[in-house]
C-alpha positions in Angstrom: 0.0 0.0 0.0 1.1 3.6 -0.6 1.9 6.1 2.0 -0.6 9.0 1.4 2.4 11.3 1.3 4.1 9.4 -1.4 4.1 10.1 -5.2 4.8 7.1 -7.5 7.9 7.8 -9.6 8.7 5.5 -12.5 12.2 5.5 -14.0 12.4 6.5 -17.6 11.4 3.9 -20.1 12.0 3.8 -23.9 9.1 1.9 -25.5 6.8 2.1 -28.6 3.9 4.5 -28.5 1.0 2.1 -27.7 2.9 0.8 -24.6 3.7 4.3 -23.4 0.1 5.4 -23.7 -1.0 2.2 -22.0 1.3 2.9 -19.0 -0.1 6.4 -18.6 -3.6 4.9 -18.7 -2.6 2.1 -16.3 -1.5 4.7 -13.7 -4.7 6.6 -14.1 -6.7 3.4 -13.5 -4.5 2.7 -10.5 -5.6 6.0 -9.0 -9.1 4.5 -8.8 -8.2 1.1 -7.4 -5.6 2.1 -4.7 -7.3 4.2 -2.0 -3.9 5.6 -0.9 -2.9 6.7 -4.4 -2.3 10.4 -4.6 -0.1 11.3 -7.6 2.3 9.7 -10.0 4.9 11.2 -12.4 7.2 9.7 -15.0 9.4 10.7 -17.9 9.8 8.6 -21.0 11.1 8.4 -24.5 9.7 6.8 -27.6 11.2 3.8 -29.5 11.4 5.3 -33.0 9.7 8.3 -34.5 6.1 8.5 -33.5 3.2 10.9 -34.1 0.6 10.9 -31.3 -2.8 12.3 -32.3 -5.5 13.7 -30.0 -8.5 11.5 -29.2 -10.8 13.6 -31.3 -8.6 14.0 -34.4 -10.5 12.4 -37.2 -9.2 12.8 -40.8 -5.5 12.6 -41.0 -3.5 14.5 -43.7 -2.5 12.3 -46.6 1.2 13.1 -46.0 1.0 11.4 -42.6 -0.6 8.3 -44.1 2.1 8.3 -46.8 4.9 8.5 -44.1 3.2 5.8 -42.2 3.0 3.5 -45.2 6.7 4.2 -46.0 7.5 3.3 -42.4 9.1 6.6 -41.8 6.7 7.3 -39.0 4.3 5.4 -36.6 1.0 6.8 -35.3 -0.8 6.3 -32.0 -3.9 7.9 -30.7 -3.6 9.4 -27.2 -6.3 9.2 -24.6 -6.0 12.9 -24.2 -7.2 15.7 -26.4 -5.3 18.3 -28.4 -3.5 18.1 -31.7 -0.7 16.0 -33.2 2.7 15.8 -31.5 5.8 14.5 -33.2 7.9 12.5 -30.7 11.4 12.5 -32.2 14.4 12.6 -29.9 12.2 14.4 -27.3 11.3 13.8 -23.7 7.7 13.1 -22.6 6.3 13.6 -19.1 3.1 12.3 -17.5 1.4 13.4 -14.3 -1.5 11.5 -12.8 -3.4 13.3 -10.0 -6.2 11.9 -8.0 -7.5 15.2 -6.6 -6.6 18.0 -9.0 -8.3 21.4 -9.1 -11.6 20.9 -10.8 -11.3 24.0 -12.9 -9.4 23.2 -16.0 -7.6 26.6 -16.2 -6.5 26.3 -12.6 -5.4 22.7 -13.1 -3.2 23.7 -16.1 -1.6 26.6 -14.1 -0.8 24.2 -11.2 0.4 21.4 -13.4 2.7 23.5 -15.5 4.2 25.4 -12.6 6.7 22.7 -11.6 7.8 22.4 -15.2 8.2 26.2 -15.6 10.1 26.5 -12.2 12.3 23.5 -12.8 13.4 24.7 -16.2 14.1 28.2 -14.8 16.5 26.6 -12.4 18.1 25.0 -15.5 18.5 28.5 -16.9 15.6 28.1 -19.4 13.0 30.8 -19.0 9.6 29.8 -20.2 6.1 31.4 -19.9 2.5 30.2 -20.2 1.1 30.4 -23.7 -1.8 32.8 -24.3 -3.2 32.0 -27.7 -6.7 30.7 -28.3 -7.2 27.1 -29.4 -6.9 26.8 -33.1 -9.1 23.9 -34.2 -8.1 24.2 -37.8 -4.4 23.4 -37.2 -3.4 19.8 -36.8 0.0 20.6 -35.2 0.1 20.9 -31.5 3.2 23.0 -31.6 1.8 25.5 -34.1 -0.1 27.4 -31.4 0.5 28.1 -27.7 -2.4 28.0 -25.3 -2.5 28.0 -21.5 -1.5 24.4 -21.6 1.8 25.2 -23.1 5.2 26.8 -22.2 7.0 29.1 -24.6 10.2 31.2 -24.5 10.4 35.0 -24.9 10.3 34.7 -28.7 7.1 32.6 -28.5 8.9 29.3 -29.5 6.9 26.5 -27.9 9.1 24.2 -25.8 6.4 22.1 -24.0 3.0 21.1 -25.3 0.6 19.4 -22.9 -2.8 17.7 -23.1 -5.2 16.4 -20.5 -7.5 13.4 -20.1 -10.1 13.5 -17.3 -12.0 10.5 -15.9 -14.4 10.8 -12.9 -12.5 13.8 -11.5 -9.0 12.2 -11.8 -6.5 13.8 -14.1 -3.9 12.4 -16.6 -1.8 15.2 -18.1 1.1 14.4 -20.4 3.2 16.5 -22.7 6.2 16.6 -24.9 9.4 18.5 -23.9 11.2 19.3 -27.2 14.9 18.4 -27.0 16.3 18.1 -30.4 13.6 17.5 -33.0 14.5 16.1 -36.4 14.2 19.2 -38.7 13.8 17.0 -41.8 11.0 14.9 -40.4 9.2 17.8 -38.7 9.2 19.6 -42.1 7.8 16.5 -43.8 5.0 16.1 -41.2 4.0 19.7 -40.6 5.5 21.6 -43.6 7.3 24.1 -41.3 10.5 24.1 -39.4 10.5 23.0 -35.8 10.5 25.6 -33.0 14.0 26.9 -32.1 15.0 25.1 -28.9 17.6 26.3 -26.4 20.8 24.3 -26.4 20.4 24.0 -22.6 17.5 21.6 -23.3 19.7 19.0 -24.9 20.7 17.0 -21.8 17.7 14.9 -20.9 19.1 13.6 -17.6 19.9 17.2 -16.5 16.3 18.3 -17.4 14.8 15.4 -15.5 16.9 16.1 -12.4 15.8 19.7 -12.3 12.2 18.8 -12.9 12.2 16.2 -10.1 13.5 18.8 -7.6 10.9 21.3 -8.8 8.1 18.8 -8.3 9.0 18.3 -4.7 9.3 22.1 -4.2 5.9 22.6 -5.7 4.3 19.9 -3.5 6.6 20.0 -0.4 4.3 17.7 1.6 4.9 14.9 -0.8 7.9 12.7 -1.6 8.8 10.7 -4.6 8.8 6.9 -4.2 10.3 4.7 -6.9 7.7 2.3 -8.3 8.9 -0.7 -10.4 6.3 -2.2 -12.7 5.9 -5.9 -11.8 4.9 -8.9 -13.9 1.2 -8.4 -13.2 1.4 -4.7 -14.0 3.2 -5.4 -17.3 0.5 -7.9 -18.3 -2.2 -5.3 -17.6 -0.3 -2.8 -19.6 0.2 -5.1 -22.5 -3.6 -5.9 -22.5 -4.4 -2.2 -22.4 -1.9 -1.5 -25.2 -3.5 -4.1 -27.5 -7.1 -3.2 -26.6 -6.9 0.6 -26.6 -3.9 1.6 -28.8 -2.9 -1.0 -31.4 -6.1 -1.8 -33.3 -6.8 1.4 -35.2 -6.5 1.3 -39.0 -5.7 4.7 -40.4 -6.2 3.7 -44.0 
């Protein structure tokens, strides 16, 4: 059983998209089944180049399907909303919260604070986005809303999305590190945002963000959680059931 003051922390894993999404969903489900569950956080990377699309994105651009057919890209649908995110040499975070603020705006402000403060300690100044949601644009990083963090030149460094279930929150997002300029151009027909060179060390970024998390929630402490055999079976089943069956053609 969990100590109520503990936050589950999973060491970074490099896995294909369906399994990564399944782990995020597994932790959200765990927030319902374990009465002592409070929060969980993790960082992870993707095995290969993946495009994650929002749960409500319907028609996909022909170029994406062409890249998928050519095996230059793989696609997975997230449980969260938002637009498409290219996961190419980046770092993804996930936060699962049992009792978040019920107001969506307030929840985003709270759940991006530890990211913003942690990166400031790493000498990377970022600010909340302030653009309205653009439903006509399929690229998550083309606009910057309250869910996102941008630099002083409006280059978006972190894009986040949420999935709510019975008042519990899963928020995950991409931290751009060193995106492939060629692939980004192929997928979105624009160059990727300009990213600070100070973002390139993933382990350094993770270390600063972990410290910032504890500072943001000082009454909590991180507790390492290792997925056991039973967990991995549940995750694999979730992966197959929820994230591997979609036919995009």
